[in-house]
N, C-alpha and C positions, 0 to 999 in steps of 0.2 A: 503529504502529497500536494496539497494546495500550495504550500510554501515553496516547494520545488518548482511548481508550474509558474508561480508568480516571478520567481527569480529567473527562470528561463525566458519568460516574456520580457522581463526588464533588461537583462544583459545580452540576450541573443536576438532581441527584437523580433521574436516570433509572433508577437501580437496577442490579441485577445483569445485566439483559438487555444493557445496553451493554457490560459487561465480557465477557460470553460472546460477543457479536458481534465485538468487537475481537480476542479470543483466537482465535476460529475464522477470522476474516479473516487474521490473521497466520500461522496454521498453514497455510492454503490457499496464500497467496502464497509463503511460504518453501518449502513442499513442492513447488510447481510449479517454482520457480526452482532449487532444489537437485536435483530429479529430472532436469531438463534437463541441468544441469552434470555430474551423476554419470553419467547415461546416455551423454553424449558421451565422458566420460573412459573409461568401460568399453568403449565401442565404438571407441576410437581405433585399436586394433590391427586391427580389421576394415576400417577405412577405407583401410588401405594395401593391401588385397587388390585386385589388378588386375582390371579388367573387371567389377566388381560395382557397378552404379549404384544398387541398392537401399540399400546401406549409406550411400552418399553422400546419397541422398534422406532417409533417416532422420536422419542427422546434420544436414542442413539444416533439417528440421522441428524438431528439438530446439533448434537454435540460434535459430530463429525464436520458439519458445516462450519461451526464456530472455529474448530481446530484448523480446518482447511483455509479459512479466511485469515486466521492469525499467522499460519505458516507462510501463506502467499504474501502477506504484507511484509513479513520479515525478509523473505527472499527478495522482494522488490527493493526494499531499503538497501540490502547488502549489494545487490547487482548495481543499483544506481550509484551507491557510494564508491564501489570499485571502478565503475566506468568514469565517473567524474574525477576521481583521484588520478587515474591513468591519464586522462585528458589534461589535468593540471600539471602532472609531471612532464608530459610531452611538451607542453607549452613552455615550461620552465627550461627544459633542456634545449629547446629551439632558441630561446632567448639567450642562453649562455653560449651557444655555438655561433650565433650570428654576430659578426663584428660590429662593434659600436661605431657609428659614424661620428667623426669629430669635425665639427663645423668651425 
């Protein structure tokens, strides 16, 4: 995420706002993902307590959070890759169609 934002800022001249958005996006995604995993690891001993459905529900919600963040990140990568590839092909075809100027 941050690499994409830095490249956009560099080549599209979108400035520092793209870098800040990329950094904040990466922090939020990694924070949510890591929070879910760490919380599950810390509550693992509580899951073994017999007859406590609350801990199992919390663990399930945390696992769903981790899974949702993972799927969301994969979808973002695939959408961004498709969009940038289509843009690249469009620019290549526009370059091929445009007549070259001979000076």
